[in-house]
N, C-alpha and C positions, 0 to 999 in steps of 0.2 A: 504494500500500500504506500503510495507516495503522499507526502505531505505537501500542502500548499505552501508557497514561500511566505504567505501572510499568516499562516497558522501559528498560534502561540504554543510553545512546548509546555506540556503539563509536567510538573515535577513529580517524580516517582519516589515514594518514601523508601529509604534504605535502612538497614539495620545499623545501629551505631557501631563504630569500630570497637574491637575488643580493647578493654582497658579504659574505655571512656566512662566517665561517671554517669550513672543513670539520671534521667531528668528529675528535677526537684520534686514533682508531685506524682510521678508515675509509679515508681517502685517496681517490683517484679511483675505486676499485673499490667504493665504499660502496653505490651504488644497484643494483649488479648481483648476480644470483644466483650462488652458487658454481658452478664448472664441473663437468662430469660426473665427472672424477677426484676432485675434492674431495668431492662428494656420495657417490661410491662408497666412498671412504676412510672417511667418517663412518659409512656403513652397515656397513662391515667392522668398525670399532671397536665399534659397537653390538652386532653379532652375536657378536663375540668375547667381549664382556663378558657377554652372555646365556649363551653356551656355558660360560663359566667358572663362572657362578653355577649352571647346571644340573649341571655336573660335581661341584661341591661338594655340592649337594643330593643327588645320587645317592649319593655316598660316605657322607653322613650317614644317608640313609634305608636304606642296605643294610649299614651297618657291623655290625648285630646278627645278620645272616644268616651262619651257619657253613657254609662250603662246603668240599668236599674237592677238591683239584686233580686234574685228569685226568692219569693216567700214560700219556702217549702212546707210550712204548716198549712197552707191552703190547698196543697195537692194531696188528695185523699185516695185516689185510685190510680192504678197503672193504666197506661194508654190501652185502648181497645185494640185487639188484634183482628186483622181482617180474616174472614173465613177463607179457607183454601179455595183456590180457583179450580173448578172442575173442567177438565178438557172434554169437549164434546166427543162422543164416541163416533168414529168414522164409519161404523157399520150400522145398517138399518135393520138387518135381520135379527130376530130375538136371541138366538143361540150365539151368533158371532158377537153381538153386543154384550151379552152376559160374559162371555170369555174375555173380551177386551176389558170390561170393567173389573173382572177378577184379576187380570194381569196387572192393571193399574193399582188395585188394592194391595196385591202382593208387594209391589214396589213401594207403596206409601207406608203400609202398616208393618211390613217385614214378613219374613218367611220363618216357619218353624217345622219341626218334624215330630211325630209321635202324638200329636194332639191336633184337634181342629183349630183351637185357639190356645196360645200359651198365656202365662200370667202377665206378660208384657204387651199382649194384644196382637202379637204376630200370628199369622195364619198359615195353615198348610194349603195345598192346592184345593182340596175338597172344601175346606173351611172358607176359602175366598169365594168359591163358586156359590156355596150355600149362603154366605152373607150377601152377595150381590143378587141372588135369585129372588129375594124378597118373599120367600116362603113358597114359591111355585116349584113343587117337587118334580113335576113333569119336565119343566124347563131345566131344572138342575140335573135330572137324569140324562137328558139329551146332551147337555154340555159335558157331563162326565164321559159319555160315550165318545163324543168327538175328541175330547182330550186324550182318552185312552187310545183311540185310533192314531192320533198324531204321535203319541209316545211310541206305539208299536211300529209305526213307519220308520222311526229313526233308530230305535233300540231293539227291534225284533219282536217276534210273537211271544217270547218267553216272559214278557212283563205281565204279571197276573192282574194287577189293578192299579188305579191311580194312587191310592194310599201306600201301597208297597213301593211304587216308584218314588213317591215323594219322600218316604222315610229312608230310602237307600242313599240319600245324598247328605253330605256334611254341610253344604251351604245351599242357598236357594237359587243360585244362578241358573242351573239347568231346569229345575221345575218351573221357574218363572219364564224362561225362554220357551219351554214347551207350551205354556199357557198362551203365549203370544202366537206361536205356530198354530195352535188349535183354533184360535180366533180367525186366523187367515184361512184355514181349511174350511171352517164353517161358513165364512163369507163366500168362498169360492163355490160352495154347494148351495148357497142361497137359503141357509137355514138359520 
């Protein structure tokens, strides 16, 4: 690499010649970098100084703004929460709509195995269908048939029932995915 004739040479530190007295404040630690604690302490001091300057700047910049303090004794209730937004079902047929709503219910309420509903309110596949069917057992049975068919299409005819399929999983990803696939299948059939 060539240096420009206008470049200023940078001095390179060299070790002191042997026999030269050590620098007055250096001692034997002179050539070593400070340890991690010393560097962290230096960074902490630097950050504290910057935060102090920022706090003063904030006070100066906002001193002209007149604000009224909040009277917390007058606030008696928490703000009202908005009801959850229900996404309209894209399917117009009853079984496909039920399976789509059950799919969304599993995503919202959570999935469980071994019970229709667990103590936290999570649902199994059949529990989600039952909850969304509104007590219509015929519609629930049709949805369970379509769901079982969708499961058997992917996992083979050895799957006995929806509850055994549901309880065979450690998490709800596959049962929830199969619920969505069943809604697509029901919509394709027009049921």
